[in-house]
matplotlib code that plots the C-alpha trace (Angstrom):
import matplotlib.pyplot as plt

x = [-18.6, -16.2, -13.2, -9.7, -9.5, -12.8, -11.6, -8.4, -10.6, -12.8, -9.7, -8.3, -11.7, -11.8, -8.2, -9.0, -12.1, -10.3, -7.4, -9.5, -12.5, -12.5, -14.1, -15.1, -17.5, -17.8, -21.1, -22.8, -26.1, -27.6, -31.4, -32.2, -35.2, -34.9, -37.1, -34.9, -31.8, -33.2, -34.2, -30.7, -29.1, -31.4, -30.3, -26.7, -27.2, -28.8, -25.8, -23.1, -22.1, -21.1, -22.4, -21.3, -21.1, -17.8, -16.5, -14.5, -11.5, -11.3, -11.5, -8.7, -6.5, -7.1, -6.4, -3.2, -2.0, -2.7, -1.1, -4.3, -3.6, -6.2, -9.4, -9.3, -11.5, -14.2, -14.3, -16.6, -20.1, -21.6, -19.7, -20.8, -18.8, -20.1, -17.6, -17.8, -16.4, -17.1, -18.1, -16.4, -19.3, -22.2, -22.0, -21.6, -24.6, -26.9, -25.9, -26.3, -29.8, -30.7, -29.2, -31.1, -34.4, -34.1, -31.9, -30.8, -27.4, -24.3, -21.0, -17.8, -15.3, -14.1, -11.3, -11.1, -8.3, -6.3, -6.7, -8.5, -11.2, -13.2, -17.0, -16.9, -14.9, -17.5, -20.3, -18.4, -17.9, -21.6, -22.4, -20.1, -21.8, -21.5, -19.2, -22.1, -23.1, -19.6, -19.2, -22.6, -21.5, -18.1, -19.8, -22.2, -19.3, -17.5, -20.6, -21.6, -18.9, -19.8, -23.5, -22.8, -20.5, -23.2, -25.7, -23.3, -22.5, -26.1, -27.1, -26.1, -27.7, -30.9, -30.8, -30.3, -33.3, -35.4, -34.3, -35.2, -38.6, -39.2, -38.3, -40.6, -43.5, -42.8, -43.0, -46.1, -47.9]
y = [-14.5, -14.7, -17.0, -15.6, -16.8, -15.1, -11.9, -12.0, -12.5, -9.5, -7.3, -8.3, -7.5, -4.2, -3.3, -4.2, -2.0, 0.9, 0.6, 0.2, 2.5, 6.0, 7.1, 5.6, 7.5, 6.6, 7.1, 6.5, 4.7, 4.8, 5.1, 3.7, 1.5, -1.7, -0.1, 3.0, 0.8, -1.3, 1.9, 3.2, 0.0, 0.0, 3.5, 2.4, -0.6, 1.5, 3.9, 1.2, 1.9, -0.9, -0.2, -2.4, -2.4, -3.4, -3.9, -0.9, -3.0, -4.6, -1.2, 0.1, -2.9, -2.5, 1.2, 0.8, -1.9, 0.6, 3.5, 5.5, 7.3, 9.7, 7.7, 6.3, 9.1, 8.0, 4.5, 5.1, 3.8, 1.8, 2.4, 1.7, 2.5, 3.4, 2.7, 4.7, 2.1, 4.0, 7.5, 9.1, 11.6, 9.1, 7.7, 11.2, 12.5, 9.6, 9.8, 13.6, 13.3, 10.6, 12.4, 15.6, 13.7, 11.3, 13.3, 10.0, 9.3, 11.4, 11.6, 10.6, 11.3, 9.9, 8.8, 10.1, 8.8, 7.8, 11.2, 11.5, 14.2, 15.4, 15.8, 19.2, 17.7, 14.9, 17.5, 19.5, 16.3, 15.6, 19.0, 18.6, 17.8, 14.2, 13.2, 13.1, 16.6, 17.9, 16.4, 17.9, 21.3, 21.0, 19.9, 22.8, 25.2, 23.8, 24.0, 27.6, 29.5, 27.5, 28.2, 31.9, 32.0, 30.4, 33.0, 35.9, 34.5, 33.9, 37.5, 39.3, 36.7, 37.0, 40.8, 40.5, 38.1, 40.6, 43.4, 41.4, 40.5, 44.2, 45.2, 42.5, 43.7, 47.3, 46.4, 44.4, 47.3]
z = [31.4, 28.4, 28.6, 28.3, 24.6, 23.9, 25.5, 23.3, 20.2, 21.2, 21.8, 18.3, 16.7, 18.5, 17.5, 13.9, 13.9, 15.5, 13.0, 9.8, 10.5, 9.3, 12.6, 16.0, 18.1, 21.8, 23.5, 26.9, 26.0, 29.5, 29.5, 26.1, 25.9, 23.8, 21.1, 20.9, 20.8, 18.0, 16.1, 16.5, 15.3, 12.2, 11.3, 11.7, 9.5, 6.7, 6.9, 6.9, 10.4, 12.9, 16.4, 19.3, 23.1, 24.6, 28.1, 29.2, 30.2, 26.8, 25.1, 27.3, 26.5, 22.7, 22.8, 24.8, 22.3, 19.5, 21.2, 21.6, 24.8, 26.2, 25.9, 29.5, 30.9, 28.4, 29.9, 32.8, 32.7, 29.8, 26.5, 23.0, 19.9, 16.4, 13.7, 10.5, 8.0, 4.8, 5.8, 8.9, 9.4, 9.4, 12.9, 14.5, 12.4, 13.4, 17.1, 17.2, 15.7, 18.2, 21.2, 20.2, 19.9, 22.8, 25.2, 26.8, 25.3, 25.4, 23.5, 25.3, 22.5, 19.2, 17.0, 13.4, 11.2, 14.2, 15.9, 19.2, 19.3, 22.3, 22.6, 20.9, 18.0, 17.6, 17.6, 15.0, 12.9, 13.1, 11.6, 8.6, 5.3, 4.0, 1.2, -1.3, -0.3, -0.7, -4.1, -5.2, -4.0, -5.8, -9.1, -8.8, -8.2, -11.2, -13.4, -12.5, -14.5, -17.7, -17.3, -16.7, -19.7, -21.9, -20.6, -21.5, -24.9, -25.8, -24.8, -28.0, -30.2, -28.1, -28.4, -32.2, -32.5, -30.5, -32.8, -35.9, -34.4, -33.6, -37.2, -38.6, -36.3, -37.4, -41.1, -40.6, -38.9]

ax = plt.figure().add_subplot(projection="3d")
ax.plot(x, y, z, "-o")
ax.set_aspect("equal")
plt.show()
């Protein structure tokens, strides 16, 4: 059982993570085997996501001190939080994939950039493309007009070259 000083330290750690993370996804992890939990933690580590289990009372105290009202209904049963430090979409994507595969966990809700979102919001977040995918799509969209213009401009030259080649073939015949 943690001492009062340890609880205060945990609350401060939790407040810091909730404040500085781009997203925090709350899940009920009931039914996970040790092997499944370890696999999930490994996926989180690879994606730069912090995943931790906290006591509901400590989460409630930290949320109240940060002014995050509305998460109290999520604090029933075991609660784990996945913090998206770099990428706000990463924890939701990993959790949705595992929830779909294992059918043992369930979303409780989430916080994205200080805004509380419900289960539907978390699922919508999980279906968004990652930052890298969005950048690639943007660059492709920016590059497309230039490529098309190059194709249009090279068309007359290509036609002229075909005409010259046809004349050459005709004279040789």
